[in-house]
N, C-alpha and C positions, 0 to 999 in steps of 0.2 A: 363549248364542250371542251375539255382539256385533252390533248393527244396523248397517246401512250409513249413512253419514254422508256429507253433502254437503260437499267440500272446495273452498274459493276460495283463489286466489292474489292476488285484486284485489276491488274492491268492487262489481264488476257481478254482483251476486247475483240469483238466480231471484226472481221476483215473490212466490212464496209464502214467501220468508224475509224480505221487507221488513216493516216494521212489527212487529219482534220485541223480545224481550228480548236486549240484548247485554252480554256480560261481557268487560271490556277489562283486559288485563294480561300478564305474562310467563307467569304460572303455572308456574314453575319447580319441578318436583317434584310438583306438585298434592297438597300436604301437607293435614292436617287443617284448616287455615285455610281453604285454598281449597274443600275438600270442603263445609265448612259453607256457603260462599258459594253453591255449586252447589245444595246441598239448598234453600236459600232461594228459588233461582231456579226451581226445580221447584214450589215452592209458588205463585210468581207465575205460572208457566206454567197451572197447573190452574185458578187463581182467575180468570185473564183469557183463558184459552184462546189463549195465544200461543206462538209458536216460541222456541226458545232457541238463541243463537247466541254464539261466542266470537271476539274480535278479538284476534290476538296478533301478535308481530312477530319476524322471522327476518332477521338475527342479532338476539340481545337488544340493545336500544339501548345499554346500558351497555358491552358489548363492541364495538359499532359506534364509539362515541365514544372509547373507550380502547383503542387497539390493544395495549397492553401487557398487557391482561387476557387470558390465555390460557386457563387452567385454572379455569372458573368454574361451569359448568352442573351441576345436579344430575341433570338428564335431557335427553336428546337430544329433537329435534323428533319422531322416529317414535315414540318412547317416550309424548310428551306427547299426541299424537294418539290412540295406542292407549287410555290411560287416560280422555281425554275422551269417547271413543266409548262407554265403559262408563258414563259420567256421566249419559246420556240428553239428550245435546246434539244438536240437530237439524242444526247446520251449524258450520263453522269457517272463519273467514278467516284465513289466514296471510300478512300484508302483508310484504313485502321492505323491510326498513330500509335505505335507502341515502340518498345525498347529496341526491337531488331530494326526496324524502319528508321527511327531516329538517329541510327548510327551509320546509315547510308552515306558515303562520301558524295560530295556534290559532284565530281566528276562522273561517278557512277550513275547518279541521278539523271544526268544528262546523257550519258552513252547508253544505259541499260533500260531507261524508262522511257524518256522523251524521244529517243531516236530508235531504239530496237523494239520496244513494246508498242509504243504509239505513233511512231513515224510522223510526229506533228509537224505541220506546215507553218502554222501561225501560233504564237504563244503569247496570251494577254496576261501580263502581270502588272502589280504596282510597282512604283519606283523602289519602295522599301521591302521589296520580297526579298526574303533569306530562305535558303534551303540547305539541306546537307548536314553531315555531323557538326555539331557545334556552330550552326549556322554559318558555315564557312562560304557557302555559295551566294552570289548576289546577281543582281541584273547584268552587271558587267561581264561576270563569268558567262552567262547565258549568251550574250551578244558576241563575245569572243569566240565562242564554237559554233555559231549561228551559220555562216559561210561554209565551214568544214562538214557540217551535217545536215545542210540544205534546209533550215528552218529559219524563221524571222521573228524577232521579238517585237511586240506592239505594247506600249506602255503609254497610254492615254494621259493627257493632263487631268488632275484632279479636278472635281466640279467644286466651284466656289460660289457660295450664296452669301451675299452680304459680307464678302471678304473673308467667309469662313469656310474651310475645306469641309466637304460633306464627308463624314467618316463614321463607322461603327463606334469609335471611341467618343465622338461628340455627341451622338444619340444616347450613349450610356449616360454620358455627364448630364444630358437634358432630363433623362427619366429619373435619375438619382437626386436631381434638384427640383422635381416637381413641375418642369416645363414640359409636359405632356404635349401640348398644342405644337411646340416647336419640334420635338422628337416626330410626331405623327406626320408633319409636313415633311420632313426629311426622308421618312419611311414611304411617303406617298401612301399610305394607308394606316389604319389604326393599329398601334402595337397592340399584341395580344399574347396571352398565355394559354397554352393547351394543356390539359392534364384530365386525370380521371377523379371523380368525386370520391372522397373517402369519408368514411364514418367518424365523426369527431365526438367530442364531449357534449354535443348538442346544446351548447350555452345560448346560441342565437334563438333556438326554439324555446328554450325556457323563459326568455325575456321577451317573445312575442314575435321575434324576427328570424325565423328558420333561414338557415344558410346552407348553400353547397360548398364544401371546403375542399380545396385543392392544394396539394403539395406543389410548391413552384419549382423543386429540383434545382436544375442549374441556371435557371433563368436570372437575369439582372434583378437585383432588388430595386425597383422603382422607389420613389420617395414614399416610405411608410404613410399611409393615409386612406381616405375615402374618396372613391371614385364613381362616377357615372360609366355604366358599362353596357354592353350588349352581348349576350351570350348565344352561342350557337350549339345546340345539342347534336353532335355528330351523327348519330344513328338515324335521326329523322330530318336532319337539317333545320329543325324548328328554330327560329331567332326570337329571344325574349329579352326585353330591356330590363335593367336592374341596377342595383347599387353594390359595390364591393368594398371591402376593407382588406387592404394589403398590408401586413405587418404583424406585430408579436402580441397583440391584443393586451396591452399593459394593465388595463383595469383588472384583468383576471390573472395578472403576473404570468402571461404566456412567455414561453422561452424559444419556441420554434416559430419561424416565419411561415405564414399560412396566408392563402388567398381565400376569402370568406365572400361568397356572392349570394345576395338576397335578390331573387327575380320577382318581378311585379306580376301580379294576376296569373301566378303559375301554381299548379297543384300536381303532384305526382312524385313518384321515386326516382331520385337522380342517383343513387349510390350505384358506384362502379360505372356510371355513364361518362362517357368522354365529352367534355365540354372545351369550347373555344371561347375565350373571355376577352373581347375587344374592349380597350380602356379608350372612353371618349372625352372624358373631362376630369381634370383634378380638382376636387372640391375642398378638401382640408388635410391638414396633416394629422397624423395619428397622435392621441393624447390620453394620458391616465386621468380618469375621473374619480372623484371622491367615493362614489358608490354607484350601484347599477341603476338607481333611479335617475341619476345625472346623465348616465350614459343613454338611457332610454329617451330622456328628453332631447339630447343631442341627435340620436338617430332620427327622430321624427322630423327635425329640422333638415337633416341631411337628405332624408327621403323626398321632402318637398323640393329641395334644391335639385337632386338629380332628376326627379320628374319634369322640372321644368327644362 
């Protein structure tokens, strides 16, 4: 059972959460590298009898500053909080990243937020962490003021697997190139997309393969194609295996990215239901077929592959 967790959307935290260990970052995907960081935080928690908190930002700063970045996230905010709840974190601060906050001077971030608001004792950050107006603050600046304001910086070495640094960037690269198995290994779980089922043009139903359609919103666009999946219907926690097409549906001249999920041995109305779709295996890339009959033939082959 997941323990209850304190959620804040500003820095006015409860007294019991002041003077804690604070981990700062996007933590997109909460991969093996992040998990190593949280394991170390738990060691500090036991050693110094302190609470552990996470400071993260919404939207992700990179997406805020570059409006052209649409499909970028490995996990959404709800998924992130759910995973953090399982990592023995005591509280989470999700700060809205807006114009006002983006103009905070680096020294003010240290003095007014880290020291005055949070009274942080240990701060866990990556070596490339930047903060403050125009990214003027860095880890060196945090260390410089550490003694003066009675906090310590912890910047663990990045996790290397086969000489590659485990990072959200590497996982995005794997997903975009159809290397789902590698991405899932670094995530230590199956990559998933969570969203509400929308009413579409019912093209799948017309050709004999009804699908639940989900707008992927800000999720990273993994390699467009066909995947073996497992879907969890949030309301009743029912898990159903299936097959999914992620992409543009070129045979039907689709323009919008869509996740279409066909569930095996399932009947029922899924409209407006929330689904979590786990990607188990990449089957093939998306392609444009000459006609619907050619597409139907391929779908039958894909179904057999997915069921195997």
